[in-house]
C-alpha positions, 0 to 999 in steps of 0.5 A: 314237137315244136309246131311253130316256125322260129326260123325269123329269129337269130340262131341263139334265140331260136334254139331257145325258142325250139327247146322251151317250146319243147319242154312246155309242150312236154310238161303239157303233155306230161311226156317224161322222156320229151321233156328230159330231152327238151331240158337238157337242150335248154340247160345247155343254152345260155342261162341268162338268156334263157332266163331272160326269155322264159321270165318274161314269159312268166311275167306276161302270163301273171300279168295277164291272169291278175290284171289288176295287180297280184299280191302275196297270196297270189303269188303263193297261189300260183306257186302252190298250183304250179308245184302240184301239178308238176309233182304229179309227174315230176320231182319238184323243188318248191324252193326253185320253182319259187325262184323261178316265179319271183325272179320273173316278177322282178324280185330278186333276192341274191343268193350265195352261190351254195343256194342259187338253183343251178341253171339245169335246175331252172330250165327244168322248173320254168317250163313246169310252171309256164305249162301250168300258168299257160293253162289251155292257151298256147305258147307260141304266142306268148314267146313270140311276145316275149322275143319282141318285148326283149327285142325292144327293150334292147333297142331303147337300151342300147 
């Protein structure tokens, strides 16, 4: 399904890129079977790495949509729009979608183990949120930008 080539990435990053791109594309097309397959592959990968990549994409998209900054109403509107769009064809947990969005913005509320969304739930909701935030824009450049940012931060932090 993925049209972009991710061969230049190391194998773990390539697996994330391929599964994420497939999940986002399936979400945009509302292809249930393809979406389930991509989510299954995405949730089998390292949840920290997957969360970092998709969280970076979400943060970048939010920053593009709100270049002058955003407030609580903007966050609420983005969350409501994404949940409404996804709920038309998927089971959606607004709380998990909120965790994805808020986490991407760097606001982390530590949930106890019992209330923390599963890696599968996060892998399911992040592509739904990304698909909504993208609207008609292509996903590949945003994913490439996220990998570049992560690589830069690891070089300077390492």
